[in-house]
GUFI-894144 format. One record per atom (N, C-alpha, C, CB): residue in three letters; x negated, y negated, z negated. Coordinates in steps of 0.2 Angstrom, whole numbers, plus 5000, padded with zeros to 4 digits. Each point is the difference from the previous one (the first is absolute). Glycine has a CB too. Layout:
REM residues N
ALAXYZ...
//
This chain:
REM residues 262
UNK442245844235UNK500050004993UNK500249924997UNK499250104999UNK501349904997UNK500149934997UNK499549984996UNK501250025001UNK498749914999UNK499449974996UNK500150024992UNK499949915009UNK500850094989UNK500150014993UNK499750074998UNK501049935000UNK499250125005UNK499750074998UNK499350005000UNK501050055006UNK498749924999UNK499250005000UNK499849974993UNK500049995013UNK500349954985UNK499749974994UNK500150044994UNK500349895005UNK500350154995UNK500150044994UNK499550054999UNK501249985001UNK498650065005UNK499550055000UNK499349984999UNK500850065007UNK499149884996UNK499349974999UNK499949984992UNK500049965012UNK500550014985UNK500049984993UNK499950074996UNK500749895002UNK499650165000UNK500050064996UNK499250035000UNK501250035003UNK498549965003UNK499350035001UNK499649954996UNK500250055011UNK499949894989UNK499649954996UNK500050024993UNK500149915009UNK500550104988UNK500250024993UNK499650064998UNK501149945001UNK498950115004UNK499650064998UNK499349995000UNK500850065006UNK498949904998UNK499349984999UNK499849964994UNK500050005012UNK500549964986UNK499949964994UNK500050054994UNK500549905005UNK499950154995UNK500150054995UNK499450054999UNK501349995001UNK498250005004UNK499450045000UNK500250075004UNK499749954989UNK500750045016UNK500250065004UNK499849985007UNK500950044992UNK498549955010UNK499949975007UNK500150065005UNK499149924995UNK500850145003UNK500150065005UNK500850005002UNK499050074995UNK501449925000UNK500750005001UNK500249945004UNK500250054989UNK499549895010UNK500149945004UNK499850015007UNK499849934990UNK499650115011UNK499850015007UNK500550055004UNK498849984996UNK501450075000UNK500550055003UNK500649965002UNK499650094993UNK500749865003UNK500649975001UNK499949955006UNK500350014988UNK499149965013UNK499949965006UNK499950045006UNK499449924993UNK500350145007UNK500050045006UNK500750025002UNK498850044996UNK501649984999UNK500750015002UNK500349945003UNK500150094991UNK499849855007UNK500349945003UNK499849995007UNK500149954988UNK499250065013UNK499750005006UNK500350055005UNK499049954995UNK501150115003UNK500450055004UNK500749975003UNK499350104994UNK501049875001UNK500749985001UNK500049945005UNK500450054989UNK499149915011UNK499949945004UNK499850025007UNK499749934990UNK500050135011UNK499750025006UNK500549995006UNK499250074994UNK501449965005UNK500450005006UNK500249935003UNK500550114996UNK499649844999UNK500149935001UNK499449975004UNK500949994990UNK498550035007UNK499449975003UNK499950025007UNK499550004988UNK500750065014UNK499950035006UNK500549965005UNK499650114996UNK500949875001UNK500549965004UNK499849935001UNK500950084996UNK498649905001UNK499849935000UNK500249954995UNK499950025012UNK500450014983UNK500249964994UNK499750024994UNK501149985006UNK499049984989UNK499750014993UNK499350004999UNK501050074999UNK498649905006UNK499350005000UNK499849974993UNK499950005013UNK500449944985UNK499949974994UNK500050044994UNK500449895005UNK500250154995UNK500150044994UNK499450065000UNK501349985000UNK498550045006UNK499550065000UNK499449974998UNK500650055009UNK499249894993UNK499449974998UNK499949994992UNK500049945011UNK500650034986UNK500050004993UNK500050064996UNK500749905002UNK499650155001UNK500050074997UNK499250035000UNK501250025003UNK498549975003UNK499350025000UNK499649964995UNK500250035012UNK499949914987UNK499649964995UNK500150034993UNK500149905008UNK500550114991UNK500250034993UNK499750074999UNK501049935000UNK499050115006UNK499750074999UNK499249994999UNK500950045008UNK498849914996UNK499349994999UNK499849994992UNK499949965012UNK500549994985UNK499949984994UNK500150064995UNK500549895003UNK500050164998UNK500150064996UNK499450055001UNK501349985001UNK498550035005UNK499550055001UNK499349974997UNK500650045011UNK499349904989UNK499449974997UNK500050014993UNK499949915009UNK500750084988UNK500150014992UNK499950074998UNK500749905000UNK499550145005UNK499950084998UNK499350025002UNK501250015002UNK498449955001UNK499350025001UNK499950055006UNK499849994988UNK500750015017UNK500150045006UNK499749965005UNK501050064996UNK498349935005UNK499749965004UNK500150015007UNK499149984991UNK500850095011UNK500150025007UNK500749985003UNK499150094998UNK501449934998UNK500749985002UNK500149935000UNK500450114995UNK499349855001UNK500049935000UNK499749975006UNK500050004987UNK499450035015UNK499749975006UNK500450025006UNK498950024995UNK501450045005UNK500550025006UNK500649955000UNK499650124999UNK500749864995UNK500549965000UNK499949935003UNK500450064990UNK499049915008UNK499749945002UNK500050005008UNK499349984989UNK500450075014UNK499950015007UNK500750005003UNK498950064999UNK501649974998UNK500750015003UNK500349935000UNK500150124996UNK499849844999UNK500349934999UNK499749965005UNK500150014988UNK499249995013UNK499749965006UNK500250025007UNK499049994992UNK501150075009UNK500250035006UNK500849975002UNK499250104999UNK501249914995UNK500749985001UNK500049925002UNK500450094992UNK499249875004UNK500049935001UNK499849985007UNK499849994988UNK499750055015UNK499849995006UNK500550015006UNK498850034996UNK501550035002UNK500650025005UNK500549955000UNK499750124998UNK500549864996UNK500649955000UNK499849945004UNK500350044988UNK499149935011UNK499849945003UNK500050015008UNK499349974990UNK500450095012UNK500050025007UNK500750005003UNK499050074998UNK501549964998UNK500750005003UNK500349935001UNK500150114993UNK499849855002UNK500349935001UNK499649965005UNK500450004989UNK498950015012UNK499749975006UNK500250025006UNK499050004993UNK501250075008UNK500250025006UNK500749985001UNK499350104999UNK501149894996UNK500749985001UNK500049935002UNK500450084991UNK499249885006UNK499949935002UNK499849995007UNK499749974988UNK499850075014UNK499849995007UNK500650025005UNK498850034997UNK501550035001UNK500650025004UNK500649945001UNK499750124997UNK500449854997UNK500549955000UNK499849945005UNK500350044988UNK499149945011UNK499749955005UNK500150025007UNK499249964991UNK500650105011UNK500150025007UNK500750005002UNK499050084998UNK501449954998UNK500750005002UNK500349925001UNK500250124994UNK499649845001UNK500249935000UNK499849975007UNK500049994987UNK499350025015UNK499749985006UNK500450025006UNK498949994994UNK501350075006UNK500450035006UNK500749975000UNK499450114999UNK500949884995UNK500749975000UNK499949935002UNK500450074991UNK499149895007UNK499949935002UNK499949995007UNK499549994989UNK500150065015UNK500050005007UNK500650015004UNK498950044999UNK501650004998UNK500650015003UNK500549944998UNK499850134999UNK500149844996UNK500449944998UNK499649944998UNK500850084995UNK498949895011UNK499649944999UNK500449944997UNK499350045009UNK500449924987UNK500449944997UNK500249965005UNK499450014989UNK501249965010UNK500349955004UNK499649945000UNK501250054999UNK498849915006UNK499649945000UNK500449954995UNK499650015012UNK500049964983UNK500349964995UNK500450044995UNK500149915009UNK499950154991UNK500350044995UNK499750004993UNK500450075009UNK499949964986UNK499750004994UNK499750074998UNK500949924997UNK499050125008UNK499650064998UNK499349994999UNK500850075007UNK498949974988UNK499349994999UNK499550035006UNK500250004988UNK499249975013UNK499650035006UNK499850074998UNK499649895003UNK500350155002UNK499950074999UNK499250004998UNK500850045009UNK499150004985UNK499450004997UNK499550055005UNK500549984988UNK498950015012UNK499550055003UNK500050064996UNK499349915005UNK500750154999UNK500050064997UNK499250024998UNK501150045007UNK498849984987UNK499350014998UNK500050084998UNK499849884996UNK499650155006UNK499950064998UNK499550014994UNK500250035011UNK499649914986UNK499650004994UNK500350024994UNK499449915005UNK500250124991UNK500350034994UNK500249944995UNK499350105001UNK501349914996UNK500349944996UNK499950034993UNK500849955009UNK499050014986UNK499950024993UNK500750014997UNK499049944999UNK501250124998UNK500650014997UNK500149964993UNK500050115005UNK500049834996UNK500049954994UNK500649955001UNK498850024997UNK501349944998UNK500549955000UNK499749945005UNK500550034988UNK499949955017UNK499749955004UNK499550025005UNK500249924991UNK499550045013UNK499550025004UNK499349994997UNK500749965010UNK498850074992UNK499350004997UNK499849934998UNK499750105006UNK500449854998UNK499849934999UNK500549964996UNK499350005011UNK501250034987UNK500549964996UNK499849994993UNK500950045007UNK499349904990UNK499949994993UNK500750024997UNK499249905001UNK500750154994UNK500650034997UNK500050024993UNK500250045011UNK500349954985UNK500050034993UNK500150085001UNK500549894995UNK499150145001UNK500050075000UNK500450034995UNK498950005005UNK500949994988UNK500350034995UNK499849974993UNK500250115007UNK500049914988UNK499849994993UNK499850064997UNK500749894999UNK498750124999UNK499750054996UNK500049984993UNK499350055009UNK500950004986UNK499949994993UNK499450034998UNK501349994998UNK498249985000UNK499350034998UNK500050004993UNK499549965011UNK500350104986UNK500050004993UNK499350044998UNK501350004999UNK498449974996UNK499450044997UNK500050004993UNK499349955009UNK500550114988UNK500150014993UNK499650054998UNK501249975001UNK498650034992UNK499750064997UNK500450064999UNK499349914994UNK501450085006UNK500450055000UNK500150045006UNK500649944991UNK499650135008UNK500350045006UNK500649965002UNK499550114996UNK500549885011UNK500649965003UNK500650055002UNK499249915003UNK500750154996UNK500550055002UNK500749994998UNK499150085001UNK500949904992UNK500749984997UNK500349955004UNK499650044989UNK500049915012UNK500349945004UNK500250025007UNK499349924993UNK500350115010UNK500150035007UNK500750045000UNK498850005003UNK501350044992UNK500650045000UNK500649964999UNK499350094996UNK500649864999UNK500649954999UNK500249965006UNK499650004988UNK499949985016UNK500249965006UNK500350045005UNK499049934998UNK500850145003UNK500250045005UNK500850024999UNK498850055001UNK501649965004UNK499849995007UNK500149935003UNK500250125002UNK499949834994UNK500249945003UNK499349965002UNK501049994992UNK498550035005UNK499349985003UNK499550054999UNK500349884997UNK499250125008UNK499650065000UNK499349975000UNK500850075006UNK498749974991UNK499349985000UNK499650025006UNK500150024988UNK499649935015UNK499650015006UNK499450044998UNK500449905005UNK499350094989UNK499450044998UNK500050004993UNK499349975010UNK500450084987UNK500050014993UNK499450024997UNK501250025000UNK498249955001UNK499450024996UNK500149994993UNK499349985010UNK500450054986UNK500149994992UNK500049924999UNK499550124997UNK501049864999UNK500049934998UNK500249955005UNK499250044992UNK500949985014UNK500249955005UNK500650025004UNK498849965001UNK501650005001UNK500650025005UNK500249945004UNK500450084991UNK499849935015UNK500349955004UNK500750025003UNK498849975003UNK501750004995UNK500750025001UNK500349965006UNK500150034988UNK500350005016UNK500449975005UNK500850024998UNK499049995009UNK501449964993UNK500750025000UNK500250055005UNK500349894995UNK500250165003UNK500250055005UNK500549985005UNK499750084991UNK500649865008UNK500549985004UNK499849955005UNK500850014991UNK499150015016UNK499749955005UNK500449945000UNK499650095006UNK501149914993UNK500449945000UNK499849944995UNK500950085004UNK498849944991UNK499849964995UNK499349965002UNK500650074991UNK499149955014UNK499349975002UNK500049955005UNK499650114997UNK500949855003UNK500149955005UNK499749934999UNK501050065003UNK498949934990UNK499749944998UNK499750014993UNK500749935007UNK498750044991UNK499750014994UNK500449994994UNK499049975005UNK501449984994UNK500449994994UNK500550054999UNK499949885002UNK500450155003UNK500550054998UNK499750064998UNK500749965008UNK498750064994UNK499650064998UNK499849994993UNK499650025012UNK500149924986UNK499749984994UNK500650014995UNK499149935004UNK501550044997UNK500550004995UNK500350074999UNK500349885004UNK499750165001UNK500250075000UNK499550044995UNK500649995011UNK498850004990UNK499550034996UNK500149984993UNK499250005009UNK500949934989UNK500149974994UNK500650044996UNK499549895004UNK501050115000UNK500750044998UNK499850074997UNK500749935008UNK498950104996UNK499950074999UNK499550014994UNK500250035012UNK499349924987UNK499650004994UNK500449994994UNK499149955007UNK501450004993UNK500449994994UNK500550064999UNK500049885003UNK500150165002UNK500450064998UNK499650064998UNK500849965009UNK498550034991UNK499650064998UNK500250034993UNK499149955007UNK500950124992UNK500150024993UNK499449984996UNK500650105005UNK499549914988UNK499549974996UNK499350035001UNK500949994992UNK499050085009UNK499450025001UNK499649975006UNK500450114994UNK500049895011UNK499749975006UNK499849924999UNK500650095007UNK499949884990UNK499949934999UNK499449984995UNK501249985002UNK498650074994UNK499449994995UNK499450015005UNK500650044990UNK499450015014UNK499450005005UNK500049945004UNK500150125001UNK500449855002UNK500049945003UNK499749944996UNK501050045007UNK499249964987UNK499849944996UNK499350014998UNK501149994996UNK498650075004UNK499350014998UNK499549995006UNK500450074991UNK499949935015UNK499649995006UNK499649945000UNK500850075006UNK498549944996UNK499649945001UNK500149965006UNK499250064994UNK501149965011UNK500249975006UNK500650025003UNK498849995002UNK501749964999UNK500650015003UNK500149945005UNK500550054989UNK499549975017UNK500049955006UNK500550015005UNK498849984997UNK501649985005UNK500450005006UNK499649975006UNK501150004993UNK498650055011UNK499649975005UNK500350005007UNK499150054994UNK501049895008UNK500449985006UNK499550015006UNK500849924995UNK499350135010UNK499650025005UNK500249965007UNK499850114995UNK499849865008UNK500149965006UNK499550025005UNK500549904994UNK499850125012UNK499550015006UNK499949945004UNK500450125001UNK498949864999UNK499949945004UNK500150015007UNK499149974992UNK500949975012UNK500250005007UNK499949935003UNK500750104999UNK499449905008UNK499949945003UNK500749965001UNK499150055006UNK501549984993UNK500649975000UNK500550044995UNK499849975012UNK500749994986UNK500149935001UNK499449964996UNK501350025001UNK498849915000UNK499449964998UNK500050004992UNK500149935010UNK500550094987UNK500050004993UNK500550054997UNK499649884999UNK500450144995UNK500550054997UNK500149984993UNK499650095008UNK501049894990UNK500249984994UNK500550054996UNK499749885004UNK500150144990UNK500550044996UNK500049964994UNK499850115006UNK500849884991UNK500149964994UNK500150054994UNK500649915007UNK499050074988UNK500150044994UNK500349954994UNK499150085003UNK501549924995UNK500349954996UNK499750004993UNK501050015007UNK499249944989UNK499749994993UNK500450064996UNK499849875002UNK500850145000UNK500350064996UNK499750065001UNK501149955002UNK498650075004UNK499650065001UNK499450004996UNK500550015011UNK499149934989UNK499449994997UNK500150014992UNK499649925009UNK500950064988UNK500250014993UNK500150074999UNK500549894999UNK499950145005UNK500150084999UNK499450045000UNK501149985006UNK498450004999UNK499450045000UNK499649994994UNK500049985013UNK500049954985UNK499649994993UNK500350034994UNK499749895005UNK501050124995UNK500350034995UNK499850084999UNK501049915002UNK498950125004UNK499850074999UNK499250015000UNK501050035006UNK498749914993UNK499250004999UNK499650025007UNK500350034988UNK500049955017UNK499750015007UNK499749945003UNK500850105001UNK498949915004UNK499749945004UNK500250015008UNK499049994992UNK500949965012UNK500150015007UNK499449985004UNK501249974998UNK498650075007UNK499449995004UNK500350005007UNK499250054991UNK500449935013UNK500150005008UNK499450035003UNK500849905000UNK499350155004UNK499450035004UNK500249995007UNK499750084991UNK499849895013UNK500149995007UNK499550045004UNK500349884998UNK499950175006UNK499650045004UNK499849975006UNK500650104995UNK498849915007UNK499749975006UNK500250035006UNK499049964994UNK501150015012UNK500150035006UNK499450045002UNK500849915004UNK499350154998UNK499450045002UNK499849985007UNK500450104994UNK498949915007UNK499749975007UNK500450035006UNK498949994994UNK501350075006UNK500350025006UNK500749975001UNK499450114999UNK500949874995UNK500749975001UNK499949935003UNK500450064990UNK499049915008UNK499949935003UNK500050005007UNK499349974990UNK500450085013UNK499950005007UNK500650035004UNK498850014998UNK501650024999UNK500650035003UNK500549955002UNK499850104993UNK500449915013UNK500549955003UNK500750024998UNK499249975010UNK501249994988UNK500750024998UNK500549965005UNK499750024988UNK500850015014UNK500549975005UNK499950025007UNK500149914992
//
């Protein structure tokens, strides 16, 4: 399924929920998931399937269908685990094959081929970089308000989606992975979309008590430092929409500290 088709149908479901028709939204997301299933079995479209399940959970929760919502949560967790396992196995297989190829094609003395890496059977986290790497993760747009944020979430969709939506709180991420390579580009894209909001959604934005572009960074032992520039132009653009910038650094977990990489 093309991303444009997925986005169109997801936006239609979000609009149905915003119009007070959560059951219709749930039915539309279940139909979308059925259409995604053949591609998912072929090992593609896992990202779209995960997003569709998240939207289904949101619709079922709004409709008060708790048991179905619980089941959808379990399905989302299982899918995420399966996806991680698939890529862990693929990485191990690639390392094994490279090691075999390296034994058959040893580097020439004084050549420029890199040394053959040791083959590891340890589980590798399905994340950007290695567990001990210092990396930029993403920028979340965190909003808190006394208003219902459904109107704002619908206006952002499908270009951005809410990670969680308890009443009066939302955390958005951009739907385009290509935009998430550095903090400034993500922040500027969010600002552009805020400026393009329809009047009703912009009023909700303006009344929010908290509007923060939160830059997420995973801590690590290497490289020794990580620098991302946010220009004065971007700072002014953020101020113009009444938002702030924060930086959140996530600690290295204890098992990551002891894991050997390389």
